C-alpha positions as CSV (number, residue, x, y, z in Angstrom):
1,X,128.4,103.3,91.6
2,X,126.9,103.5,95.1
3,X,127.6,106.7,96.7
4,X,128.5,107.0,100.4
5,X,129.6,110.6,101.5
6,X,132.4,111.2,104.2
7,X,130.3,113.3,106.5
8,X,133.2,114.0,108.9
9,X,134.9,116.5,106.0
10,X,131.9,118.0,104.4
11,X,132.0,122.0,104.1
12,X,128.8,123.9,103.3
13,X,130.3,127.1,103.2
14,X,130.9,126.4,99.4
15,X,129.5,124.1,96.9
16,X,129.2,120.3,97.6
17,X,129.8,118.0,94.5
18,X,127.1,115.3,95.6
19,X,128.0,113.3,92.5
20,X,130.1,113.5,89.5
21,X,129.5,116.9,88.0
22,X,126.4,117.6,90.4
23,X,126.7,120.1,93.0
24,X,124.9,121.3,95.9
25,X,124.7,125.0,95.8
26,X,122.2,126.0,98.6
27,X,122.3,127.5,102.3
28,X,122.1,125.4,105.2
29,X,120.3,128.0,107.9
30,X,121.1,127.2,111.4
31,X,117.9,126.9,113.5
32,X,115.3,126.7,110.4
33,X,113.7,123.6,110.5
34,X,112.4,124.3,106.5
35,X,116.1,123.6,104.5
36,X,115.6,124.5,101.1
37,X,118.4,123.2,98.5
38,X,119.3,124.4,95.2
39,X,121.6,122.1,93.2
40,X,123.6,123.0,89.8
41,X,124.4,120.0,87.0
42,X,128.0,120.9,84.8
43,X,127.1,120.3,81.2
44,X,128.9,123.0,79.7
45,X,126.8,125.7,77.9
46,X,123.8,123.1,78.8
47,X,124.3,123.6,82.6
48,X,121.0,123.4,84.8
49,X,120.2,125.3,88.1
50,X,117.4,123.5,89.9
51,X,115.1,125.0,92.3
52,X,117.4,128.4,92.6
53,X,115.7,129.6,96.0
54,X,114.5,132.5,97.2
55,X,115.4,136.2,97.5
56,X,116.6,135.2,101.5
57,X,119.3,132.6,99.8
58,X,119.7,133.5,95.8
59,X,122.6,135.5,96.3
60,X,124.6,132.8,99.0
61,X,123.7,130.3,96.0
62,X,124.9,132.3,93.3
63,X,128.5,132.6,95.0
64,X,128.4,129.0,95.2
65,X,127.7,128.7,91.5
66,X,130.4,131.0,90.6
67,X,133.0,128.9,92.7
68,X,132.0,125.9,90.0
69,X,131.3,127.9,86.6
70,X,130.4,131.1,85.1
71,X,126.6,131.5,85.5
72,X,126.3,132.8,81.9
73,X,126.8,128.9,80.8
74,X,123.4,128.0,82.7
75,X,121.0,127.5,80.0
76,X,118.2,125.7,82.0
77,X,116.3,126.6,85.2
78,X,114.4,123.9,86.4
79,X,111.5,124.9,88.8
80,X,110.0,121.8,90.2
81,X,107.1,123.5,91.6
82,X,106.1,127.3,92.0
83,X,106.3,127.9,95.8
84,X,108.4,131.1,97.0
85,X,111.0,129.1,98.8
86,X,112.1,127.4,95.4
87,X,111.3,130.3,92.7
88,X,110.7,133.7,94.5
89,X,114.8,134.5,93.5
90,X,114.0,134.1,89.7
91,X,114.2,137.8,88.9
92,X,117.7,137.9,90.4
93,X,118.8,135.3,87.5
94,X,117.7,137.7,84.5
95,X,120.9,139.2,83.7
96,X,123.6,136.5,85.3
97,X,122.3,133.3,83.4
98,X,122.7,132.7,79.6
99,X,121.0,135.2,77.2
100,X,119.4,131.9,75.9
101,X,118.2,130.6,79.2
102,X,114.7,129.9,79.7
103,X,112.8,128.4,83.1
104,X,111.9,124.8,82.9
105,X,108.2,123.7,84.7
106,X,104.9,122.4,83.4
107,X,101.6,124.3,82.8
108,X,100.2,124.5,86.4
109,X,103.1,126.1,87.8
110,X,104.1,128.5,84.7
111,X,100.5,129.9,85.7
112,X,102.3,130.9,88.9
113,X,105.9,131.7,87.9
114,X,104.8,134.7,85.8
115,X,104.2,136.5,89.2
116,X,107.7,136.5,90.4
117,X,108.5,138.7,87.7
118,X,111.3,137.2,86.0
119,X,112.1,138.1,82.1
120,X,113.1,134.3,81.8
121,X,111.0,132.7,79.0
122,X,109.0,129.5,80.2
123,X,109.8,126.1,78.8
124,X,107.3,123.8,79.3
125,X,108.6,120.3,79.7
126,X,105.5,118.2,78.5
127,X,105.8,120.2,75.1
128,X,109.4,118.7,74.8
129,X,109.0,114.9,75.6
130,X,109.4,115.2,79.3
131,X,113.6,115.6,78.9
132,X,116.3,118.1,78.3
133,X,119.2,117.1,76.5
134,X,122.2,118.1,77.8
135,X,124.7,116.9,75.0
136,X,127.0,114.1,74.9
137,X,124.1,111.0,75.8
138,X,123.3,113.2,79.0
139,X,119.6,113.7,79.5
140,X,117.6,115.6,82.2
141,X,114.5,113.5,82.5
142,X,111.2,114.3,84.2
143,X,108.1,113.0,85.6
144,X,104.7,114.4,87.1
145,X,104.1,113.5,90.7
146,X,100.9,115.1,91.0
147,X,99.7,116.7,94.7
148,X,103.0,115.9,96.2
149,X,102.6,118.6,97.2
150,X,101.5,120.4,94.3
151,X,99.1,119.3,91.4
152,X,101.8,119.7,89.1
153,X,104.8,119.0,91.2
154,X,107.7,117.5,89.1
155,X,110.7,115.2,90.1
156,X,113.2,114.9,87.7
157,X,116.4,112.6,86.8
158,X,120.0,113.3,85.5
159,X,120.9,110.0,83.5
160,X,125.0,111.3,83.7
161,X,125.2,110.9,87.3
162,X,122.1,108.8,88.3
163,X,121.0,111.4,90.6
164,X,117.2,111.8,91.5
165,X,115.7,115.3,92.6
166,X,112.6,114.6,94.0
167,X,110.9,118.0,94.8
168,X,109.0,117.6,98.3
169,X,109.3,113.8,98.1
170,X,111.8,112.5,100.7
171,X,111.9,116.1,102.2
172,X,112.2,116.6,106.0
173,X,112.4,119.2,108.9
174,X,115.7,119.0,110.2
175,X,118.0,121.8,112.2
176,X,120.2,122.9,109.2
177,X,123.3,121.2,110.8
178,X,123.8,118.4,108.4
179,X,123.4,118.1,104.4
180,X,123.2,114.5,104.5
181,X,121.4,111.9,106.0
182,X,123.7,109.9,108.4
183,X,121.4,106.8,109.3
184,X,117.5,105.6,109.1
185,X,116.8,108.0,111.7
186,X,116.2,110.6,109.1
187,X,113.0,108.9,108.6
188,X,111.4,110.7,111.4
189,X,112.3,114.2,110.2
190,X,110.8,112.7,107.0
191,X,107.8,111.2,108.4
192,X,106.4,114.5,110.0
193,X,107.2,116.0,106.9
194,X,105.4,114.2,104.8
195,X,102.2,113.5,107.2
196,X,101.1,116.7,107.2
197,X,102.6,118.2,103.7
198,X,101.3,115.1,101.5
199,X,97.3,115.1,101.3
200,X,96.8,111.2,101.4
201,X,99.1,107.9,101.8
202,X,97.4,106.2,98.6
203,X,99.0,109.6,96.6
204,X,102.5,109.5,98.4
205,X,102.5,105.6,97.5
206,X,101.2,106.0,93.8
207,X,104.0,108.9,93.5
208,X,106.9,106.7,94.8
209,X,105.8,103.6,93.0
210,X,105.9,105.8,89.9
211,X,109.8,107.0,90.5
212,X,110.6,103.4,91.4
213,X,109.4,102.2,88.2
214,X,110.7,105.4,86.2
215,X,114.3,105.2,87.8
216,X,114.7,102.1,89.6
217,X,118.4,102.7,90.5
218,X,119.4,106.2,91.7
219,X,122.7,106.5,93.5
220,X,122.0,109.8,95.4
221,X,118.5,111.1,96.2
222,X,118.6,115.0,96.3
223,X,115.2,116.8,97.5
224,X,114.4,120.0,98.2
225,X,114.0,120.0,101.9
226,X,115.6,118.2,104.9
227,X,118.8,115.8,103.7
228,X,120.2,114.1,101.0
229,X,120.3,110.8,100.9
230,X,123.0,108.4,100.1
231,X,122.7,105.0,98.3
232,X,122.2,102.9,101.4
233,X,119.3,104.8,102.8
234,X,117.3,105.0,99.5
235,X,116.0,101.9,99.6
236,X,114.9,101.7,103.2
237,X,113.2,105.2,103.2
238,X,111.3,104.2,99.7
239,X,110.1,101.6,101.9
240,X,109.3,103.3,104.9
241,X,107.4,106.6,103.6
242,X,105.3,103.9,101.5
243,X,103.8,102.9,105.0
244,X,103.0,106.3,105.9
245,X,99.3,107.8,106.1
246,X,99.2,111.5,105.4
247,X,97.2,114.2,105.2
248,X,96.8,114.9,109.1
249,X,95.6,118.3,108.7
250,X,92.0,116.5,107.9
251,X,92.0,115.3,111.4
252,X,91.9,119.1,112.4
253,X,89.1,120.7,114.0
254,X,89.5,124.1,116.0
255,X,93.0,123.1,116.6
256,X,95.7,123.6,113.9
257,X,98.9,123.3,115.8
258,X,101.0,120.8,113.7
259,X,103.0,119.7,116.8
260,X,99.8,118.6,118.3
261,X,98.5,117.0,114.7
262,X,101.9,115.2,114.8
263,X,102.0,113.9,118.0
264,X,98.5,112.4,117.7
265,X,99.1,111.1,114.6
266,X,102.4,109.4,115.8
267,X,100.3,108.0,118.8
268,X,97.7,106.6,116.3
269,X,100.1,105.1,114.7
270,X,102.1,103.3,117.4
271,X,98.8,102.4,118.9
272,X,97.6,100.8,115.5
273,X,101.0,98.7,115.4
274,X,100.5,97.7,119.1
275,X,96.9,96.8,118.3
276,X,98.2,94.5,115.2
277,X,101.2,92.9,117.0
278,X,99.6,91.8,120.2
279,X,97.9,88.4,120.5
280,X,96.4,88.9,123.9
281,X,94.5,91.6,125.9
282,X,97.2,91.9,128.7
283,X,99.8,92.6,126.1
284,X,98.2,94.7,123.9
285,X,97.0,96.9,127.0
286,X,100.3,97.1,128.5
287,X,101.8,98.3,124.8
288,X,98.9,100.6,124.1
289,X,99.5,102.2,127.9
290,X,103.3,102.6,126.8
291,X,102.3,104.4,123.6
292,X,99.4,106.5,125.6
293,X,102.1,107.6,128.1
294,X,104.8,109.0,125.7
295,X,101.8,111.3,124.4
296,X,99.3,111.9,127.5
297,X,99.9,112.1,131.3
298,X,97.6,108.7,131.7
299,X,97.6,106.5,135.2
300,X,95.7,103.8,133.7
301,X,93.4,101.9,131.6
302,X,90.1,100.7,132.4
303,X,86.9,98.6,130.8
304,X,83.7,97.8,131.9
305,X,81.9,94.7,130.0
306,X,78.6,93.9,131.0
307,X,78.1,90.2,130.7
308,X,75.3,87.4,131.0
309,X,77.2,85.1,133.4
310,X,79.2,87.1,135.4
311,X,77.7,90.8,135.6
312,X,79.6,93.7,135.2
313,X,83.4,92.8,134.7
314,X,86.4,95.3,135.4
315,X,89.5,94.8,133.4
316,X,92.4,97.3,134.3
317,X,96.0,97.3,134.5
318,X,96.1,97.3,137.9
319,X,95.2,93.3,138.1
320,X,97.0,92.5,134.9
321,X,93.5,92.9,133.0
322,X,92.6,89.4,134.9
323,X,88.7,90.7,134.4
324,X,87.2,90.7,138.0
325,X,83.6,91.1,138.6
326,X,82.4,94.4,140.4
327,X,78.7,95.4,141.7
328,X,79.0,99.1,139.9
329,X,80.8,100.8,137.3
330,X,82.6,104.0,139.6
331,X,83.3,106.2,136.6
332,X,80.7,109.0,135.1
333,X,80.0,108.4,131.7
334,X,81.2,111.5,130.4
335,X,84.8,110.3,131.7
336,X,84.9,107.7,128.8
337,X,86.5,108.3,126.0
338,X,85.1,105.3,124.5
339,X,81.3,104.3,125.2
340,X,80.5,101.6,123.2
341,X,76.9,100.0,123.5
342,X,76.0,96.6,122.3
343,X,75.2,95.5,118.7
344,X,73.0,92.1,119.6
345,X,76.6,89.8,119.1
346,X,78.9,92.1,121.6
347,X,77.9,93.3,124.7
348,X,78.1,97.0,126.2
349,X,81.6,98.1,126.6
350,X,83.0,101.2,128.3
351,X,86.7,101.9,127.9
352,X,87.8,104.6,130.3
353,X,91.7,106.5,129.8
354,X,92.5,107.5,133.4
355,X,94.4,110.7,133.3
356,X,96.4,112.4,135.9
357,X,94.3,114.7,138.1
358,X,93.1,118.2,136.5
359,X,94.4,116.8,132.8
360,X,92.4,116.8,130.0
361,X,92.5,115.0,126.9
362,X,92.8,117.3,123.9
363,X,90.3,116.8,121.1
364,X,92.9,115.5,118.1
365,X,94.0,112.9,120.6
366,X,90.3,112.0,121.8
367,X,89.7,111.6,117.7
368,X,92.5,109.2,117.4
369,X,91.2,106.9,120.0
370,X,87.8,106.9,118.9
371,X,89.3,105.6,115.6
372,X,90.8,102.8,117.5
373,X,87.5,102.1,119.5
374,X,86.3,98.8,117.7
375,X,89.8,96.6,118.0
376,X,90.2,97.7,121.5
377,X,86.3,96.5,122.1
378,X,87.0,93.2,120.3
379,X,90.1,92.6,122.3
380,X,88.2,93.2,125.6
381,X,85.5,90.7,124.4
382,X,88.0,88.2,123.0
383,X,89.6,88.2,126.5
384,X,86.6,87.6,128.4
385,X,85.7,84.8,126.1
386,X,89.1,83.2,126.6
387,X,88.9,84.0,130.5
388,X,85.3,82.2,130.5
389,X,86.6,79.4,128.5
390,X,89.5,78.9,131.0
391,X,87.2,78.8,133.9
392,X,85.1,76.3,132.1
393,X,88.1,74.1,131.6
394,X,89.2,74.6,135.2
395,X,86.0,73.6,136.7
396,X,85.8,70.5,134.1
397,X,89.3,69.5,135.5
398,X,88.6,69.9,138.9
399,X,85.3,67.8,138.9
400,X,87.3,65.0,136.8
401,X,90.0,64.9,139.5
402,X,88.0,65.4,142.2
403,X,86.5,62.6,144.6
404,X,82.6,63.6,145.1
405,X,82.3,61.7,148.2
406,X,85.5,63.6,150.4
407,X,86.5,66.4,148.2
408,X,90.0,65.4,148.0
409,X,92.0,64.8,144.5
410,X,91.4,61.4,143.0
411,X,94.4,59.6,141.7
412,X,93.6,60.9,138.4
413,X,95.8,63.9,139.7
414,X,98.9,61.7,139.9
415,X,99.0,61.7,136.1
416,X,100.2,65.4,135.5
417,X,102.6,65.0,138.5
418,X,106.3,64.6,137.5
419,X,109.8,64.1,139.9
420,X,110.5,67.4,141.4
421,X,113.8,69.2,141.7
422,X,113.3,69.1,145.4
423,X,112.6,66.2,147.4
424,X,109.6,65.3,149.2
425,X,107.8,62.8,151.0
426,X,104.6,60.7,150.4
427,X,102.2,59.0,153.2
428,X,100.1,56.1,152.5
429,X,97.1,56.2,154.6
430,X,94.8,52.9,155.4
431,X,91.6,53.2,157.6
432,X,91.8,50.1,160.1
433,X,89.5,47.6,160.0
434,X,87.3,49.6,157.8
435,X,85.4,46.6,156.3
436,X,84.2,45.6,159.6
437,X,82.7,49.1,160.2
438,X,81.0,49.4,156.4
439,X,79.6,45.8,157.2
440,X,78.3,45.8,160.6
441,X,77.4,49.6,160.8
442,X,76.2,50.0,156.7
443,X,77.5,52.3,154.1
444,X,76.2,55.7,155.6
445,X,78.4,55.2,158.4
446,X,81.6,53.8,156.1
447,X,81.0,56.9,154.1
448,X,81.3,59.3,157.1
449,X,84.4,57.5,158.3
450,X,85.9,58.5,154.8
451,X,84.8,61.9,155.2
452,X,86.2,62.0,158.4
453,X,89.4,60.6,157.5
454,X,89.7,63.2,154.3
455,X,88.8,66.0,156.7
456,X,91.6,65.0,159.1
457,X,94.2,64.8,156.5
458,X,93.1,68.1,154.2
459,X,93.3,70.1,157.7
460,X,97.1,69.1,158.2
461,X,98.5,69.0,155.0
462,X,100.0,72.5,153.6
463,X,97.3,73.7,151.2
464,X,99.4,75.6,149.0
465,X,102.2,72.8,148.2
466,X,100.8,69.6,149.2
467,X,97.9,67.1,147.6
468,X,95.7,65.1,149.8
469,X,94.6,62.1,147.6
470,X,91.8,59.6,148.1
471,X,93.7,56.6,146.5
472,X,91.2,54.0,146.6
473,X,88.5,52.4,149.1
474,X,89.6,53.4,152.2
475,X,93.1,54.3,150.9
476,X,94.9,57.8,151.2
477,X,98.1,59.2,149.8
478,X,99.3,62.7,150.8
479,X,102.2,63.8,148.5
480,X,104.4,66.5,150.9
481,X,106.3,68.5,148.4
482,X,109.7,69.5,149.9
483,X,109.4,67.5,153.3
484,X,112.0,65.8,155.0
485,X,112.0,62.7,157.3
486,X,110.8,65.1,160.4
487,X,108.5,67.0,159.0
488,X,106.6,63.8,157.4
489,X,106.6,62.1,160.6
490,X,105.2,65.1,162.3
491,X,102.5,65.3,160.0
492,X,101.6,61.8,159.8
493,X,101.9,61.7,163.9
494,X,99.3,64.6,163.9
495,X,96.9,62.8,161.2
496,X,96.8,59.5,163.2
497,X,96.2,61.3,166.9
498,X,93.2,63.1,165.6
499,X,91.7,60.5,163.6
500,X,92.5,58.3,167.0
501,X,90.2,60.7,168.9
502,X,87.6,61.2,166.1
503,X,84.0,60.4,167.8
504,X,82.5,56.6,166.4
505,X,79.7,54.7,167.4
506,X,81.3,51.4,168.9
507,X,80.1,48.3,166.6
508,X,79.3,45.9,169.2
509,X,81.0,42.6,168.5
510,X,83.2,44.3,166.0
511,X,86.4,44.5,168.3
512,X,86.5,48.5,166.6
513,X,86.7,50.4,169.7
514,X,87.4,53.9,168.1
515,X,89.0,54.9,164.2
516,X,92.3,54.5,163.4
517,X,94.4,54.5,160.8
518,X,98.0,52.9,159.7
519,X,100.4,55.0,157.7
520,X,103.5,54.1,155.5
521,X,105.8,57.1,155.1
522,X,108.5,57.1,152.5
523,X,111.1,59.9,151.2
524,X,110.6,60.9,147.4
525,X,113.7,61.8,145.9
526,X,114.7,64.3,143.4
527,X,113.9,63.6,140.0
528,X,112.8,59.8,141.0
529,X,109.1,58.8,139.4
530,X,106.7,59.5,142.2
531,X,105.2,55.8,141.8
532,X,108.6,54.5,143.1
533,X,108.1,56.4,146.7
534,X,104.5,55.3,146.7
535,X,105.4,51.8,146.2
536,X,107.7,52.2,148.9
537,X,105.5,53.8,151.3
538,X,102.7,51.2,150.6
539,X,105.1,48.5,151.3
540,X,105.6,49.7,155.0
541,X,102.3,50.5,155.3
542,X,101.8,46.9,155.4
543,X,104.5,46.4,158.1
544,X,102.2,49.0,160.0
545,X,99.4,46.9,159.9
546,X,101.2,43.7,160.7
547,X,102.8,45.4,163.9
548,X,99.3,46.1,165.2
549,X,97.8,49.0,163.5
550,X,97.3,52.6,164.5
551,X,100.6,53.7,164.0
552,X,103.5,54.6,161.8
553,X,106.2,53.0,159.6
554,X,108.9,54.5,157.7
555,X,111.3,53.5,154.6
556,X,114.1,55.8,154.9
């Protein structure tokens, strides 16, 4: 049966029944992050007191026990390990519990428990099939969860209530205000506790897997520290704790501050998630910067990569990590938190974390960043490779869509154009008597005329929005985006007049006294296929020719 307590009505001044015949009998100490819990199992003359507590808490624990049962019915005192916060109050039980009472533990903890001076005998659970028989088919079972956090640490399970007692597992740093975990936000309290208290992620996962296999369906998880887990939080916490990497004191050097180590570990974990979840350098860097700024006074992130084709390339957050060739790296080598030499396949890379003025990078954070050096470097290199490929593709595309004689686009560019939401206009432009120029003055003169006309067209259209196209032979097309009749005629007239004033050697006997063009103008309606507007412009271009050339005809 799932257990979900009413968190509003819990009064922790007395015992709290967390499951049928299972009571919390500890003390919540305000402003103490290291809460220690004691539990009581009602089982007649086989009743069990679990992890009785220290000299500071044992009096309050016994007072709560007496509200539930006569302490003389306590037959078993379970000590999951031997730390003083769990067991130092043992001597206070000598004359209070059953005369047949014994301390239940395993041999490694037993060697330490003797030093508290209690007269209660020791009951080594490994010599008694790892279980206590509480009568009526009810058993209290034990499992060894070594190194979590003690070599002989035990977890246990009450078969009468399906409550799992997990020693330090599932413990957390809390403020003593709440007995039960309310939601998954408790994971953050448990995470910091496990990361520094447990020796490694592999050992933690092994212990959690063992408990999962031995007792797969607990309804309550009751740890020694932190908060008790109701049914709905057990599976999520099992899963999330299994993802932790622990043993953060292995990272410590001269700074043993738990706060610094936890912050560094949190930063490293979040950076790893950002690296794994990011498909491109700009996204990766933006997410990484967000994580870094949670922990450090960071202004920005820069990288300098030496490449064969572009020289030194700067990648920085202020330009979206687009990659800008520069002449020099302005930073000193000592400013780099990552400085990576080339290995024959990857170029030398230096990555700089730009801190606020006078700020320093704590050593623990620097160590975390160095561990992430290679994935960061690979991301930078992959970005440069993609950028280089995009540049090559852009050059090839430009060459494919460019008329090499005039420098304008060729008509292939029209293949990628679609009807726009906003209307525009097109100008079909044809050089008057071009065949005569080409035949009588030669192809060089004809090419010069084509280039001159193209230059006038390019100079009079808007460079950011319009397209100048050599449509074929001596025909040109201007695509004017968001242009109305008035603007289209103005641009067409400027083109006509400037071409008319171009210098041109007279071809004797040809009747060609100056270079001129005829222009057909048509509107390109919203969502209309461009080819339809071009067809109308081409039609009125013939009209301009028929009317005497060197003029503009419109198809409004």
